[in-house]
N, C-alpha and C positions, 0 to 999 in steps of 0.2 A: 311504297313507304305510305302509312296514314297516321292521319293526325288529329288527336281527340280535342277537338277545337272548345267541346261543351264544357270543359273544365275552368275556361276562362270568363265564361257566361254565368249568372245565376240561374241555378235549377230551378224550375217549379216544384214547391213543396207537394211531396205524396200526401203527406199527412192533412196539409191544408184541403185538397181536393175531397178525402174521404170525409173528413169534419164538417164539411159543406154539405153534404148528401143530407135531405131530410129523414131518411130512412137507416141512417148510419148505425151499425150495430159492433159491438164490441170484436165481436167473431170477423167481421168484415176488414176492422182494423189489423186486427191479428194475422190474417190471410196474405196481407197487403207481402210484397217481396224488400226485404231489407228495411222495414218500417220500425224495428225495435231501436235501433240506430239512433232514427230521427227523434224518436219518443225519449230515449236517452239524453238525446244532446239537444239541439236546437229548438226542436219541438217540444220539449218538456214543459214549456209552461201553458203553449196551447190544449195539450193534452189535459193538464191538470186541471183548466178552466174549464173543457168540455164534460169530464169526469164528474166533477162538483156541481155541474147544472144537471147531472142526470145520475143522481146518487144511484139508481137502479143498475146501471152499468158497472158502478163503483162496487157493488154488493156482489154483482156477478163475478167480477174480478176476485174477490175476497173467496167466494166459493170455489173458484179454481185453484186457489193457494192453498184451503184446507181440504181439497178432494180426497176422501178417502176411497180408494178402489181396490179391487184385486188385483193380483199379478199378473192376469191374462190380460194381454194388449188387444181390446176390441176397437178403440178409437183413438189412432195415434195423435191426433190434434187435441180431442178433449184431455187426454189423460197424460202427453208430454208436451206438446208445443204449447197449449194455452196455459197451463200452469207455470210454465220454464218464465213464459214473457208476463204473466202477472207478478211473480216472484223478483224477477228483473226490474221492472218498472217500480214497485215498491222500495226495491234495495238501493235506487237510486238518491235516497233522503229528500225526494221531492216535498219543501216545506209546505207546499200548500195542500197537498195530498195528505200527509202526516196531521196538520193543524186541523185538515176539514173531520179528522174523527175524533177531535175534542170539542171545537167550536162550533157554536150555532151558526147557519147562515139566513141572510136576511134575504136571499135569492131563492127559496124554497118555499113551496108551500106547507101544510101541515103533514100532508103524507109523505112528501120527500123529507121532510125533519124525521120522521118517526123511521124510514128507512136509512138515514144520515146516524141514527142514535144505536139502531142496532148493527152497525158495521164492525166497530170494534169488541161487542160481546159474541157477533157471529164468528171473528177470527179468532179469538181466545177460547172459543169451544171446541177448536182443533183438540185441544189438552183432555179433552172430556173422555177421551176414546182409551178403551185399556189397552190397547197396542198401537203401537203409531209405525205405518210404514216409513223407512229410513230416509227415502226419497223426498217423500211430501215433506218429512221433518224438517229437513233441508230446504224445501221450498218456504215454509213457515219461519224459520230461522231467518232467512234470507230477508224475509218483511217485517218481521217483528223488532230485530234491533236495531234498525234505524229508527223505529219509535221509540224505543229506549233513549237511544243518544238524544232525540230532539225533545221528547217530552215524557222522560226519565219519571220526574216526580209527579207529574198527574198520573200516569200509569199507576206508581205506587199507592197514589192515593184512592184509586179504584180496587188496588189488590186490597187496601186497607179495608175495603167494604165487602170484598169477595175474597176472604182468605183460602176458600177452595182452590183458587189460581195457583198459591204458591205448593198446595199438595199435590196439583196434577203436575206441576212442574218437576217436583221429586222423584214422583213414582215414575219419571221417565229418564232419568239421570242416566240411564245404560246408552242413551243415544247421545252421542257428541254435540251434535246441534241443540239439542235440548241443554245440555250442560253449559255450551258457550251463552245462551240467553241467561242461565241463573249466574253466571259470573258478570255479565253486564247489568244485571239488576243490583247485584253488590256492589260493584264499583261502577256507579254512575260517573258517566264523563258528560254528562248533558251540561251545556251554557245556560239552560233554562235558570231564571231568578226565581226565586224563592225561599222562603224564611223555614219551612217545616223539609227537611232531609230525608225522614222516617230511618234514621240512624237505628234505632232500636229494631224496626221490621227487620232491617238488611243482616244487623247482627245475629238477629235470631233467625234468619233464615242461614246465615254461614254455621250457627248450632246446629240447626238441623240435619242441613247435608252431612256435615262431619258425624253427627251420631248415626244417620242414613248408612253413611259407608262403613261404619265399624259394624254394626249390624249384617250389612251385604258384603262381609269382607270375602266370602266365595265367589261374589261375580267380580271377574277382571275388570269387565268394562266399567262398572260403576265406580270400583276403586279407582281406575288410572284416570276417569273425568274428574271425580272430585278433587284426587290428588292435582292434576293440572290447574284447577280452578286455584287450589291454595297457592299451587307454584306461582300462578297469575299475582295474586295478592301481595305475597312475600317478594316477589320480583320487584314490583311496582312500589313497594314500601323501601326496598332498598335504592331504587333510583330515586326517590322522593326524600330520601331521609337528611338529605341537607337544606331542604326547601322549607323546612318547618311544617309539613303537611299533616295537621295532627287528626285529619279526619280518618286516615288509615289506621291509627294506633289501636282503636277498638278491635279490628279485626286482627291485628297480629296478636294480641291480648286472647283473642279467642282460639287462634291457631296454635299458642305455643302450648303443646301437650306431649312433649317428646316421647313419652311411654307409651301414650295410646297409638302415636303414630307409629311406632315403631312394632308395638302389635299387630297393626295393621298390615305394617309392609313384611313381617316375617308369615302372617297368615295367606298373603296375596301373591308375595314375591315381584310387588310392582316397584319399578324402576323409579316411577313418578313420586311413590310416598317418602322412597328415599331419598329423592331430589327436594321433596319439602323441609326434610329434616337439615338436608346441607343448606339450604336457602336459610333456616333458622339459626343454624352457626354462622355462616358470614354476617346475618343481619346483626346478630348480637354483637360481632366484633366491628363491624360498622357503625353503629351504635356507641360503642366506647369510645372510635377515633373521634367522633363528631363530640363528645363530651371532652377530649382531651383538647380539642381544637378550640373549643370554648371556656377552657380552662375552669371545668367542671370535673375534678378528677375523682372518679368512684374506682372500687374495686369491681375487676370481671367479676360475673355472676354466673356462672355455668350450672349450678348446681341442678337444675332442671334437667342435665342430662346423666348426673351422677348415676342413677340407677339402673340405667339402659348399657352404659359402657361395659358393665360385667359380662353382656350377652353377646358384645358385638363380636370379638376375635372367633368363638367359636362357630358363628354363622357361615365364617368363611369356607369351614371346610363340611357344612352339611349337605347333604344329597337334597337337590331342588326338584319336589315332586311334578313341578308344573314343566320341567323341561324334559323330552323325549330325547334318547341316546342316539346316536346315527354312526354312520359309518364312512372313517375319513378316508382321505388316498392312499392312506397305508394299511387299508382293510382291517382297520382296529373299531372297535365298538369304544366310543368315548361320548360322555356326557358333558355339554356344552358348560361354560363355566358361567354364563347368563349375563344380561344386561344388570340385573337387579342386584348381584354381588360387586359388579362394577362399580354401580353406584355406593354401595357400603364401603368397598374400598376407598373411595373418594370421600365420604363422611368421615371414615377414619382418620383421615390425612388431613381433614378440615378440623376436626377436634383436635390432634395434633399440633396444629398450626396456632389455636388458641395458646398453647404454653402454659395451660393449666395444669400444675403440678399434680393433682389429684388425679386427672384424667389420665395424662400420659403413663401415671404410675400404675394406675389401675389396667389399662390396654397392656402394659408391658408385663404385669405380674399374670396376666389372664394368656400368657403362650400368643401373643398378637405376633412377635416375630418369628417363632418356631411353625405357626400357621403360614406364613407369607412364604416362609421356605418351602414349606409343603406343597402348596399350590402352585408356587413357580415350577417345581419338578412336575407337576401333575399333570400342568398346563403347559408345556413347553414353547407352544406356539402362540401363546395369548400375549402379546407386546404391551397390553394394558395393565397386566398384572406387574410384569417387569418395571414399568413406568412409574406405579404408585408405590411399588416397593422401594425403587430408588428416591422417590421425592420422600417416602415416610423417612428412610434411612438418612437422607440430608437435613431432614427438618428437626429429627430426634438431635443428630450431633452439633448443629446450629443454636439449639436451645439452652446448650451449656448445662443440662440437669443431668448430673453425674450419675446418680443412682440409674436411673432410665438407660443413660449410655452405656453403664455397665451391664444393664440386663440385656441391651442390644448384641454388644462386641461380646462378651466374656460369658454369661448364664444361657444364651441361645447359641454358643457356639457358631459365631457367623463366621468365623475365620475358616474353622473345620467345613463348613458346608460350603465355602468357597472351594476351599484346595480340593474338595473331593470330587465335586461335578464340574469343576473348570479344567478340564483335563484333555490330553489328546484324542483318549477314546469316544469323549463326548463332543468333538470338535463339530460334528454336524448338528448338532442339538440348538435348537433357536436361542436359548438363554445365554450361549456361552458369551454372547459380544456384551449382554447385560453383565454377567459376572466378572469380566475383564474391568468395565468402567468402576464397578463397585470397587472393586479391589484397589485400582488405583488412586480412588476418591478417600477410602479407607487409610491407605499408606500416606495420603498428603494431609488429611484433616484429623483423622481418628488416631495416630499413633500415641497420643499422651493419655489414650482411655485404653491402650491395649496392656493389658498385663503381661511381664515377662514370664510367667509360668504357661501360658498359653501359646507361646511362639514355641511350638515344637519344632521337631525334625520335618516334618510333613509339611507345615507352613513355610518353613526356610527352603524348601524344595521348591515350594509353588512360587516363591518369589523369583526365584532363578529362572523358572518357565515364563513367569510373568515378564519378565525382563528382555526375553527374546520375544515375546507376543508384542511388547511395546516397540521393538527396535524394527518390526514388520509393520505394525499397524500405526502406530501413532508418530510418524514424522510428518508434520504440518508442513503447510505451506512456508518452505525456506527456512524450516526447524522453527516455526513459530505458531504457539497454538492462537488461533484468530477468536477465540472466545474470551483468552484475556485481555486487559486492560493493560493501555501503554503503560501507566505508572506501575503495575505490577510486573512488567517485563523490565523495567527500569530499577525496579528494588531488588532485583535478582543478582547477586552479584559474580553468579558462574554462567551468565548467557555468553555462547561463544559466538564467534565472528560468523558463524553459518547463516546470520540472519541477512547475508548479504544482499538480496534484493530489496528486502524491505527496508534496509538501512539507506541503500540507493534512492528507493523512492521517496523515503523519506526526507533527504537530503535536496534532491532535485524537484519536490513537490512545490510550485508557485504559491499554493494554498496554504503551507503549513504556518501554524501559528507560532507566531515570533517568541524566543526566548525561553523555549520548551524542548529544546536540544541540548542533552548532557554533556560534559567534556569527556567522556568517554565514547560518547556516540561520535563525534566530532573526528576524536582520535582514528576509531574504526572506520569511518567514511573516508579519511584522507589515505589510508593504507588501502582501502578498497580501489580509490581512484588511481593511485599508483599501480596496482596491481593490474586494474583494466588498461590502463595506459601502455603497460609493456606487452599485453597479450596481444594488443592491436596493433603495436609494432612489429611484434614477431610476425602477424598475419601478414603484414603487408611484404615484410622480405619475403615471407614464404611463398604469395602470390606473383613477385616478381621473378624467382627463382623458375617458379612453373611456366611462366611466359615464355622466359629465354629459353628453357628447353623444347617447349612445344615450337619455337621458332626456329631452331636446329633441326628439330626433326623434320618440318615441313620445307627446307632446304635441300635436305639429303635425302629425302624418301618421296616417291612417286605418291600423290596422294588418292589413293582409289575413289575417294568419296566423291572427289569431285571431278572424276574423269570425264563424265557426261556434260559437265559444265564448261570445258574448253573452249575458246573460241574457234570459230568455224573459217577455214583458209581454204575459198574457192580454188585457187590456182594450183594447191598442193593436193588438192581431192581430184582434180583433172588430171594429175601427171600420174595420181596411184592408179586410176581407171585404166588410162593409157596403157599403161604398162602391163596389162594383162592382156593384150590383143594378140 
């Protein structure tokens, strides 16, 4: 057995030994084993002090970060190890290393000061390239984002003097790492105290990337990256809406262009662009809730979405040119529904949840419910379609908009659709469970809206089939639907005594709230107690009879099972053996 006693004693610092060498170089430090963890941890201040006293080493570290090299691996350390370690060190948000890029140091001579002043321009010059290596862009973003967090406004002051920096960032928006930098520049989360926030420049940057996305809608990477930036801005706005953060409002006003965003989403089929539209709808709803809480009652205004809602239903059945067909397990060639259309369903549901009469009516009149039926049958294995179909139906019925509900149930022949496809012949289809659930909901909540003329013989026969299905599939725990609240159960007059176990649990539960048991429940519980007592007495009588019969059998019959466990009689055994002589 071996014991590691070294962990109980202070280990000598490997970094201290390297920094004390008179000819210490950056490469020698990076070549040391496990040195990165020490530089990022306890030795971060020592390393920063050493690097700021030797700005030429800092410059070399910047060179490694922005190194543009071909894909051929010639020097593993120079092309992989040193750039990685340099970016990791800069990514630790070391205050002294970041401040050194902006503040003059009294410890440096004139030559050293010139090197210091060249560090940030050298780092930013990485963006001047026409084409960036994605790995190198990742190293650059790792080092540059902490600078934005620490000295974001100082960085904007430099950008104001050199507007070409923004143009260089925009031209590389097809790279995710560069898009993250643009997002941080717009949404500065710096704790730096300053009176100049460069709001106009940041808003102008947002406008430019939206325009750039529109012009480059054929490039999926650019559309996805810019849409992710817009999603982040709208998400932060929703999280800050109750905290009176007025700084983000101009950004939301810039993004509120539903028609333009929808046009881009149709061209690119990008799920992220549809998500931006969803965030805008939810954001407007939250703004209204906040106004109601503050007693500033205003009418909901979703007019900016009125022009695009005419096109939404038809897009559900359009062929997506960006998705290739594939062969499923049944050897059938099918086209995937696509994540973009799933987001479109979510957008439609969000718009219906606004309860705006004009939006709901236009969507219904443009065959939304017929198209939902079509894609449900066309993509039977897509449970996301079934889920949103179910949510949309429930939202429409609970909205109490009679005209829209009539379109849903009667004009789109929803009852006939259910009766046609929820049959024994389709029992193996994936949508059968959804249709059964939808049928039960319509019979429970949609009866007032079903016209008598639509209840034909086919629907009546289907109800008989549905009843048999429910008898097999719907028996819940002790006959109780766990999704229903206790007060809903108490309100039902036809609740049977089959709730036995649940009622027993309620009665004998020591933590039950007092004063919440109805008189009917107490009577049923007493009846159940009597039945249980009688059953227990019958069990005891039966046990005693069985024991008596077993005892009689043991006395009258030879028990073969216990033959070899009889006690040994030595004298009797000796007599038996002697009798054979």
